[in-house]
Phi, psi and omega in degrees: 000110181298145175242130180239143178238116181267118185246098182200144179268002178259114185302320184292322180291322182293329174294320180293322180291319182294322174299313180299321182288326175288332174286326178289316184221086188308329189261015180291149161262127190238125171244160178235153177211146184245000176221154179301313176311317181290325178298315186290317176304315180294321177298315175309310188281334180222080182292002178274001179303132187267327189215132169248133174259103191252121173289135184287340191232031176279162182305139182088344180244129184231086177084229192271000186294323179290322171306310187292326179293317179297311180298328183282317182273336182218071186292345176279352181267122176289144177233128166253122177286134179242120188203151167285349181273112177251021174300122179302331177289326180287321176298316178296320173301317183296320178295315183299327183262021166098005174298140179270350180189168178220130191229101173304147171295345177283350188296150178269176188300325183291324177289325178297313181297313183296323180292321182292311186291324185286318181290323175290346171269015179063037176240154179278145183226128173228148174299137180311322180301338187252345188305314184294315183300309186294324180295329179273001180259119181286139173302132173288131182301320178302318177298312176308312185292310178309312178300321181289323179291315180298322184292344182278350182276144171281161180316316185289318181297329174288330177294315179299319179301311184300319181289315172311311179304323180284356173095005179287146179271172184306320185289320178295326177291322178299312180294321179294324181269353182055056173228176177280154182295325179292335176295319178302313180301319184291319174302310184303320183296319178291320177298319185293323180293313186289323180270354180069037181240168188249337182210184184295319184298312177297317181293329178292323185294330180301313178291328179287347178291343179275353182290142173232156178284148177264114184302324180299320176301312178298338170270001182083015183286000000 
């Protein structure tokens, strides 16, 4: 019985995704989350989740950072990015950072069902309307390099990096993760080495490179 996690902060869109998922896989178990923190907590609680349908701009997620967090902390979970942004360059970046598929929010129920079935069959899925444009879009070497560097971090190191980017001090990170402060310092040393940076500021910039503008906000939605 496949397990899906719908990660979106809009209840009506979550309902549409749930309907499509149940029609695509009638025996699926489906959970929902409206914030990135809740997504990561749900995956920590149930590592058997097979597929996450991830909104790029839900609370706590700013572009590709949530995708990178899931891929770093739960590499066995497939992620289909769901977004109002259908720019082929953004789609290519999402694929480079480990997405198993990309689903525009304008997609109809047939495409939603096909996407879910395809990714659960361990294949990559893109909507037909985007396939040619994405195929013509070259992977940016900077993105490929960034994805490789982030993938070299352990799940706990990625958590530390995320908290550093939020401005937390070592003691605060230790308290949040329930570890010793010296453990945080050891993780930071490894993070700096693997990301090729010298300090906390530069490490934070690495995550900010994953941020994307939200088309809905740009339209005043």
